[in-house]
N, CA, C and O of each residue as an XYZ file, in Angstrom:
500
protein
N      -0.371      6.046     13.082
C      -1.182      4.883     13.366
C      -1.568      4.219     12.044
O      -1.883      4.892     11.063
N      -1.538      2.919     12.041
C      -1.953      2.149     10.875
C      -3.206      1.368     11.239
O      -3.266      0.714     12.281
N      -4.215      1.446     10.358
C      -5.448      0.683     10.554
C      -5.758     -0.089      9.271
O      -5.256      0.238      8.196
N      -6.591     -1.111      9.405
C      -7.012     -1.894      8.249
C      -8.085     -1.152      7.468
O      -8.923     -0.461      8.049
N      -8.053     -1.299      6.149
C      -9.149     -0.839      5.293
C      -9.940     -2.091      4.929
O      -9.512     -2.890      4.097
N     -11.084     -2.247      5.556
C     -11.843     -3.488      5.435
C     -12.658     -3.620      4.163
O     -13.153     -4.707      3.866
N     -12.812     -2.529      3.392
C     -13.623     -2.617      2.179
C     -12.791     -2.934      0.935
O     -13.241     -2.707     -0.188
N     -11.589     -3.452      1.131
C     -10.725     -3.834      0.010
C     -11.132     -5.199     -0.526
O     -11.756     -5.985      0.187
N     -10.784     -5.487     -1.780
C     -11.030     -6.828     -2.311
C     -10.344     -7.886     -1.441
O      -9.362     -7.601     -0.756
N     -10.865     -9.084     -1.481
C     -10.359    -10.174     -0.634
C      -8.864    -10.428     -0.779
O      -8.191    -10.751      0.200
N      -8.344    -10.285     -1.989
C      -6.937    -10.613     -2.221
C      -6.001     -9.412     -2.039
O      -4.848     -9.454     -2.469
N      -6.493     -8.342     -1.403
C      -5.690     -7.135     -1.187
C      -5.602     -6.847      0.312
O      -6.621     -6.744      0.994
N      -4.384     -6.720      0.809
C      -4.159     -6.273      2.182
C      -4.069     -4.753      2.122
O      -3.085     -4.207      1.621
N      -5.090     -4.069      2.629
C      -5.170     -2.611      2.498
C      -5.129     -1.947      3.868
O      -5.753     -2.406      4.825
N      -4.373     -0.852      3.932
C      -4.144     -0.164      5.204
C      -4.279      1.340      5.038
O      -4.091      1.885      3.951
N      -4.608      1.991      6.136
C      -4.698      3.443      6.223
C      -3.632      3.909      7.211
O      -3.554      3.401      8.329
N      -2.813      4.874      6.798
C      -1.778      5.427      7.674
C      -2.143      6.870      8.000
O      -2.383      7.680      7.105
N      -2.181      7.177      9.282
C      -2.501      8.531      9.719
C      -1.690      8.870     10.966
O      -1.369      7.992     11.767
N      -1.364     10.140     11.118
C      -0.622     10.565     12.304
C       0.758      9.949     12.367
O       1.437      9.808     11.351
N       1.164      9.585     13.565
C       2.489      9.004     13.770
C       2.446      7.501     13.549
O       1.599      6.802     14.105
N       3.370      7.012     12.730
C       3.465      5.584     12.449
C       4.667      5.048     13.217
O       5.736      5.659     13.214
N       4.490      3.913     13.869
C       5.602      3.356     14.624
C       5.755      1.863     14.314
O       4.843      1.243     13.769
N       6.896      1.300     14.656
C       7.126     -0.124     14.372
C       6.099     -1.051     15.016
O       5.810     -2.118     14.476
N       5.544     -0.659     16.163
C       4.537     -1.498     16.807
C       3.292     -1.620     15.932
O       2.717     -2.703     15.827
N       2.866     -0.516     15.299
C       1.728     -0.587     14.375
C       2.020     -1.579     13.259
O       1.182     -2.409     12.907
N       3.213     -1.476     12.718
C       3.598     -2.345     11.621
C       3.617     -3.805     12.074
O       3.084     -4.680     11.392
N       4.228     -4.058     13.220
C       4.341     -5.434     13.726
C       3.014     -6.003     14.204
O       2.765     -7.199     14.047
N       2.155     -5.165     14.785
C       0.887     -5.654     15.356
C      -0.269     -5.670     14.372
O      -1.227     -6.418     14.568
N      -0.207     -4.867     13.323
C      -1.331     -4.774     12.391
C      -0.954     -5.263     10.998
O      -1.606     -6.157     10.457
N       0.088     -4.687     10.417
C       0.448     -5.013      9.035
C       0.937     -6.454      8.908
O       0.404     -7.219      8.105
N       1.927     -6.822      9.678
C       2.522     -8.150      9.541
C       1.517     -9.286      9.733
O       1.498    -10.203      8.912
N       0.673     -9.273     10.788
C      -0.296    -10.378     10.926
C      -1.341    -10.407      9.803
O      -1.740    -11.481      9.351
N      -1.779     -9.227      9.357
C      -2.779     -9.188      8.280
C      -2.183     -9.723      6.976
O      -2.838    -10.467      6.246
N      -0.946     -9.341      6.692
C      -0.262     -9.848      5.506
C      -0.092    -11.364      5.618
O      -0.299    -12.080      4.639
N       0.276    -11.849      6.778
C       0.423    -13.302      6.977
C      -0.894    -14.026      6.721
O      -0.905    -15.096      6.113
N      -2.002    -13.451      7.180
C      -3.321    -14.048      6.934
C      -3.649    -14.077      5.451
O      -4.185    -15.064      4.948
N      -3.328    -12.993      4.750
C      -3.588    -12.945      3.300
C      -2.733    -13.982      2.572
O      -3.216    -14.676      1.678
N      -1.473    -14.082      2.956
C      -0.591    -15.051      2.301
C      -1.017    -16.486      2.577
O      -0.776    -17.372      1.756
N      -1.642    -16.724      3.716
C      -2.147    -18.067      4.027
C      -3.340    -18.417      3.137
O      -3.576    -19.590      2.847
N      -4.088    -17.407      2.705
C      -5.284    -17.635      1.885
C      -5.029    -17.524      0.390
O      -5.720    -18.153     -0.411
N      -4.036    -16.723      0.012
C      -3.748    -16.483     -1.400
C      -2.275    -16.772     -1.651
O      -1.467    -16.729     -0.723
N      -1.931    -17.058     -2.861
C      -0.551    -17.410     -3.184
C       0.336    -16.179     -3.420
O       1.550    -16.312     -3.571
N      -0.258    -15.004     -3.452
C       0.506    -13.795     -3.706
C      -0.035    -12.651     -2.862
O      -1.178    -12.685     -2.405
N       0.790    -11.652     -2.664
C       0.389    -10.507     -1.860
C       0.114     -9.307     -2.752
O       0.972     -8.885     -3.527
N      -1.078     -8.769     -2.636
C      -1.444     -7.498     -3.245
C      -1.711     -6.551     -2.081
O      -2.468     -6.873     -1.166
N      -1.086     -5.393     -2.126
C      -0.991     -4.525     -0.954
C      -1.340     -3.104     -1.330
O      -0.892     -2.616     -2.368
N      -2.136     -2.417     -0.504
C      -2.420     -1.007     -0.732
C      -2.277     -0.243      0.575
O      -2.746     -0.684      1.624
N      -1.620      0.909      0.495
C      -1.455      1.788      1.644
C      -1.981      3.160      1.286
O      -1.504      3.789      0.342
N      -2.973      3.628      2.046
C      -3.544      4.963      1.892
C      -2.878      5.858      2.936
O      -3.055      5.649      4.136
N      -2.113      6.855      2.482
C      -1.375      7.720      3.390
C      -2.094      9.050      3.520
O      -2.263      9.768      2.534
N      -2.517      9.382      4.735
C      -3.190     10.646      4.995
C      -2.187     11.793      5.049
O      -0.982     11.576      5.184
N      -2.700     13.007      4.941
C      -1.856     14.200      4.877
C      -1.074     14.464      6.151
O      -0.062     15.164      6.112
N      -1.516     13.922      7.281
C      -0.855     14.241      8.546
C       0.301     13.297      8.889
O       0.867     13.389      9.979
N       0.654     12.405      7.984
C       1.784     11.510      8.206
C       3.058     12.272      7.851
O       3.138     12.883      6.786
N       4.051     12.238      8.735
C       5.280     12.998      8.511
C       6.175     12.313      7.481
O       6.056     11.110      7.251
N       7.060     13.076      6.870
C       8.004     12.527      5.900
C       8.899     11.466      6.548
O       9.260     10.480      5.906
N       9.256     11.670      7.820
C      10.076     10.685      8.528
C       9.346      9.357      8.616
O       9.933      8.302      8.378
N       8.048      9.411      8.962
C       7.254      8.187      9.039
C       7.109      7.534      7.672
O       7.160      6.309      7.560
N       6.928      8.343      6.633
C       6.788      7.805      5.281
C       8.078      7.117      4.859
O       8.038      6.032      4.280
N       9.220      7.733      5.141
C      10.510      7.130      4.780
C      10.691      5.792      5.498
O      11.114      4.812      4.884
N      10.372      5.746      6.800
C      10.489      4.504      7.555
C       9.553      3.446      6.988
O       9.935      2.286      6.827
N       8.322      3.854      6.687
C       7.325      2.927      6.186
C       7.710      2.378      4.818
O       7.544      1.183      4.573
N       8.216      3.211      3.930
C       8.601      2.723      2.605
C       9.772      1.759      2.688
O       9.841      0.807      1.911
N      10.689      1.988      3.611
C      11.777      1.022      3.809
C      11.208     -0.320      4.277
O      11.647     -1.380      3.833
N      10.231     -0.258      5.175
C       9.598     -1.488      5.667
C       8.844     -2.196      4.555
O       8.902     -3.420      4.442
N       8.141     -1.433      3.738
C       7.372     -2.026      2.642
C       8.270     -2.637      1.585
O       7.879     -3.587      0.908
N       9.474     -2.096      1.439
C      10.377     -2.626      0.418
C      10.732     -4.079      0.698
O      11.077     -4.818     -0.225
N      10.654     -4.497      1.949
C      10.929     -5.894      2.285
C       9.872     -6.820      1.695
O      10.169     -7.964      1.349
N       8.625     -6.324      1.577
C       7.580     -7.139      0.945
C       7.895     -7.358     -0.530
O       7.647     -8.437     -1.068
N       8.440     -6.341     -1.178
C       8.742     -6.444     -2.603
C       9.791     -7.515     -2.868
O       9.812     -8.105     -3.948
N      10.649     -7.771     -1.908
C      11.699     -8.767     -2.075
C      11.196    -10.192     -1.853
O      11.863    -11.151     -2.241
N      10.035    -10.335     -1.238
C       9.492    -11.667     -1.014
C       8.936    -12.221     -2.319
O       8.414    -11.478     -3.150
N       9.052    -13.515     -2.488
C       8.604    -14.108     -3.744
C       7.095    -14.023     -3.933
O       6.616    -14.143     -5.060
N       6.340    -13.822     -2.868
C       4.889    -13.787     -2.983
C       4.338    -12.386     -3.247
O       3.132    -12.227     -3.440
N       5.192    -11.380     -3.257
C       4.708    -10.022     -3.484
C       4.341     -9.850     -4.957
O       5.158    -10.081     -5.849
N       3.110     -9.445     -5.187
C       2.628     -9.279     -6.544
C       2.544     -7.798     -6.908
O       3.254     -7.338     -7.802
N       1.679     -7.052     -6.221
C       1.500     -5.627     -6.507
C       1.343     -4.858     -5.207
O       0.798     -5.369     -4.229
N       1.830     -3.617     -5.210
C       1.656     -2.724     -4.070
C       1.316     -1.337     -4.594
O       1.994     -0.812     -5.477
N       0.258     -0.750     -4.041
C      -0.159      0.601     -4.418
C      -0.025      1.514     -3.209
O      -0.395      1.153     -2.092
N       0.507      2.695     -3.452
C       0.585      3.735     -2.440
C      -0.353      4.846     -2.899
O      -0.259      5.313     -4.034
N      -1.252      5.265     -2.020
C      -2.220      6.318     -2.353
C      -1.906      7.535     -1.496
O      -1.997      7.493     -0.269
N      -1.532      8.623     -2.172
C      -1.173      9.849     -1.454
C      -1.137     11.017     -2.427
O      -0.820     10.850     -3.604
N      -1.463     12.190     -1.926
C      -1.348     13.412     -2.719
C      -0.035     14.137     -2.448
O       0.217     15.193     -3.028
N       0.792     13.596     -1.589
C       2.053     14.227     -1.215
C       3.070     14.065     -2.352
O       3.425     12.945     -2.720
N       3.531     15.187     -2.902
C       4.492     15.156     -4.001
C       5.812     14.513     -3.581
O       6.504     13.931     -4.416
N       6.169     14.607     -2.308
C       7.403     14.007     -1.824
C       7.394     12.496     -1.931
O       8.444     11.884     -2.131
N       6.241     11.892     -1.802
C       6.134     10.428     -1.900
C       6.530      9.980     -3.299
O       7.154      8.932     -3.467
N       6.171     10.766     -4.294
C       6.481     10.419     -5.678
C       7.989     10.390     -5.926
O       8.452      9.763     -6.879
N       8.742     11.057     -5.079
C      10.186     11.157     -5.281
C      10.978     10.088     -4.535
O      12.203     10.042     -4.650
N      10.315      9.244     -3.787
C      11.023      8.221     -3.019
C      11.512      7.147     -3.979
O      10.710      6.436     -4.585
N      12.818      7.031     -4.114
C      13.429      6.135     -5.101
C      13.017      4.689     -4.948
O      12.847      3.985     -5.943
N      12.855      4.239     -3.732
C      12.542      2.833     -3.499
C      11.196      2.446     -4.120
O      10.989      1.291     -4.490
N      10.278      3.423     -4.231
C       8.978      3.140     -4.817
C       9.044      3.137     -6.335
O       8.510      2.238     -6.984
N       9.698      4.141     -6.900
C       9.719      4.258     -8.352
C      10.601      3.209     -9.015
O      10.494      2.995    -10.223
N      11.465      2.553     -8.258
C      12.382      1.563     -8.819
C      11.694      0.234     -9.116
O      12.244     -0.571     -9.868
N      10.545     -0.022     -8.571
C       9.872     -1.303     -8.745
C       8.691     -1.181     -9.692
O       7.879     -0.265     -9.566
N       8.595     -2.095    -10.630
C       7.453     -2.088    -11.547
C       6.197     -2.633    -10.886
O       5.100     -2.473    -11.422
N       6.339     -3.274     -9.731
C       5.196     -3.831     -9.022
C       4.603     -2.859     -8.016
O       3.674     -3.202     -7.285
N       5.140     -1.647     -7.980
C       4.646     -0.626     -7.063
C       4.184      0.569     -7.879
O       4.917      1.076     -8.728
N       2.950      1.019     -7.611
C       2.428      2.205     -8.286
C       1.949      3.195     -7.240
O       1.471      2.815     -6.171
N       2.084      4.465     -7.567
C       1.609      5.534     -6.699
C       0.390      6.164     -7.362
O       0.416      6.502     -8.545
N      -0.680      6.316     -6.580
C      -1.929      6.886     -7.065
C      -2.285      8.111     -6.232
O      -2.028      8.129     -5.028
N      -2.879      9.146     -6.857
C      -3.408     10.266     -6.062
C      -4.667      9.817     -5.328
O      -5.297      8.831     -5.711
N      -5.026     10.533     -4.286
C      -6.174     10.137     -3.459
C      -7.483     10.053     -4.237
O      -8.338      9.227     -3.917
N      -7.650     10.891     -5.251
C      -8.910     10.832     -6.000
C      -8.987      9.589     -6.904
O     -10.002      9.361     -7.563
N      -7.929      8.803     -6.932
C      -7.905      7.552     -7.713
C      -7.751      6.330     -6.806
O      -7.217      5.304     -7.227
N      -8.218      6.445     -5.567
C      -8.078      5.342     -4.617
C      -8.752      4.068     -5.128
O      -8.241      2.971     -4.909
N      -9.890      4.202     -5.805
C     -10.552      3.004     -6.316
C      -9.796      2.408     -7.503
O      -9.862      1.201     -7.737
N      -9.079      3.247     -8.251
C      -8.199      2.725     -9.299
C      -7.074      1.912     -8.664
O      -6.687      0.863     -9.180
N      -6.553      2.403     -7.541
C      -5.485      1.690     -6.834
C      -5.974      0.321     -6.363
O      -5.285     -0.683     -6.539
N      -7.154      0.286     -5.769
C      -7.720     -0.992     -5.323
C      -7.953     -1.938     -6.501
O      -7.656     -3.130     -6.424
N      -8.485     -1.391     -7.580
C      -8.746     -2.194     -8.770
C      -7.441     -2.758     -9.333
O      -7.370     -3.933     -9.693
N      -6.402     -1.906     -9.408
C      -5.104     -2.344     -9.918
C      -4.512     -3.428     -9.019
O      -3.987     -4.426     -9.512
N      -4.594     -3.236     -7.712
C      -4.096     -4.263     -6.780
C      -4.821     -5.583     -6.992
O      -4.202     -6.646     -6.978
N      -6.101     -5.516     -7.182
C      -6.932     -6.702     -7.335
C      -6.724     -7.381     -8.691
O      -6.637     -8.607     -8.760
N      -6.643     -6.595     -9.769
C      -6.682     -7.139    -11.127
C      -5.409     -6.981    -11.950
O      -5.224     -7.709    -12.924
N      -4.533     -6.058    -11.591
C      -3.317     -5.839    -12.361
C      -3.442     -4.815    -13.464
O      -2.487     -4.567    -14.200
N      -4.605     -4.224    -13.582
C      -4.795     -3.140    -14.551
C      -5.759     -2.130    -13.948
O      -6.325     -2.366    -12.880
N      -5.944     -1.016    -14.624
C      -6.860      0.000    -14.114
C      -8.190     -0.108    -14.840
O      -8.250     -0.627    -15.954
N      -9.262      0.381    -14.216
C     -10.589      0.297    -14.863
C     -10.592      1.054    -16.186
O      -9.881      2.045    -16.353
N     -11.386      0.580    -17.104
C     -11.431      1.181    -18.440
C     -12.573      2.173    -18.604
O     -12.745      2.730    -19.689
N     -13.348      2.406    -17.570
C     -14.453      3.353    -17.678
C     -13.947      4.750    -17.360
O     -12.946      4.919    -16.664
N     -14.648      5.743    -17.877
C     -14.282      7.131    -17.558
C     -15.106      7.604    -16.383
O     -16.255      7.200    -16.208
N     -14.508      8.461    -15.582
C     -15.204      9.005    -14.406
C     -15.791     10.356    -14.760
O     -15.246     11.079    -15.594
N     -16.892     10.690    -14.132
C     -17.533     11.993    -14.372
C     -17.292     12.902    -13.216
O     -17.749     14.045    -13.224
């Protein structure tokens, strides 16, 4: 299931993926939200938070779907947040300089990077 993350910066389309992900979630939630963001902003900044219960099959399908955003001229940055080591090995993600993978404890760094293009300069305690 894919849900919106409503506490993201205005210029970031942010989503939470948990359990089984299907094309209907993508078509009914992701695509319309991205369209709304593109109508308001000239570029797409995207973040996906992947929970531990998402299967590798769903992740592979989702990354293929997300790769289509990278090909659009309005795609600016995309962050994937996950602690799954397998996600780090997905070639389609590592091949793009506009896509970064963050561990879950750096979710706010991911949001900041999506919003600003760099990571915060403060140290965490």
